[in-house]
N, C-alpha and C positions, 0 to 999 in steps of 0.2 A: 130678115136674117134668121137663118136656122143654124143653131149651134147644137151639134150632136143630133138628137132626135127632138129637140125642143123647138116649138114654134115661137114666133114673136110673142104670142099671147102667153105661152108658158113662161118665157123669160120675164115678161112684164109681171106676171103673178109672183114669180120667185123673188124678184128684186123688190116689189111692193111689200111682200111679206117680210123680207129681211130689213127693210128700211126703218122699221119701228123697234125701239129699244125693248119694249115689253114683249113683243113677239120673239125677238132674238133671245130674251131671257127664258121665255117659255120653251123655245127649242132646246136651249141648253139644259134646262131642268128635265124635260121629258126624254132627252137623249140619255140622261143618267139613270132615270127611273120613271116608271109610268105613274101618272097622276090622274085622278078624277078631275073633271072640269071644276067641281065645287072645291076640291083640294087646291087647285091652282088659284081659284078666285080668292081663297083665304090668304094667299100670299101677296096680293096686290091691293093697293088702296083705290079700288075701283069696283064697280058693281059686277055681280055675277054675269049679267047680260053683256057687259063690256068685255069681260074675259072670254065669254063664249064667242063673241064676234072675232076676237083675236085668234082664237083656236080655229074658227071657220076659215079665216084668211089663210092660216098656215096649212090647213087641210086642203084647201083649193090649190095651194102651191105645191102640194105633195111633200111637205116638210114634216108633217105629223100624220098619224092615223088616229081615228077615233073608233072605239068599239063600245057598243052598249053591253054593260054587264050588270044585270039586275036593274036597279033604278039609276045607276050611274053611267056616265059616259067616260070611258077610260081613254086617256090620250097618251100616245107614246111616239117617240121619234121615228121617222121613216128613213132608214138607212139609204134606200134607193134614191129618195128625193134629195137627201143631203149629198150623196155622191154626184148627182147631176149638177148640183150647185157648185161643188168642188171642181168638177170637170169644166164647167163653164168658166169659172174664174181662172183655172189653169190655162184654158185656151186664150182668154184675154191677156194673161200674163205673157204667154208665148208671143202673141202679136206685139206686145209692148217691147219685149226683149229683142225681137227681130228688128223693130224700128230703131232701137237704141244701137244695135250692131251696125245697121246701115249708116246711121249718123257717125258712128265711130270710124267706119270705113271711109266715109267722105272726108272727115277731118284728117285722117291719116294720109289721104291723097294730096290734100292741100298743103 
């Protein structure tokens, strides 16, 4: 299934990334302000490596970008990736609403 320009693999990566509460929290934070990976790691009760893996999952899903600045990796939200997620969910909502309208039409006929 291709929704907009997203392949099935892209959609899988997107939902896998958003399925985890820590990753959703990282997206929320880096959408508001950029953080270094070590700055993010200081916010969670997990190892630096674990936070780094969460950031890598988000980066593969195009929800964040990472830029090397000096000795730090700076993470920020990727507006284009977030917009793709929103359009995908909007499309699923439209499908759902069309089905609900058809059910309402069938019930009105009966």
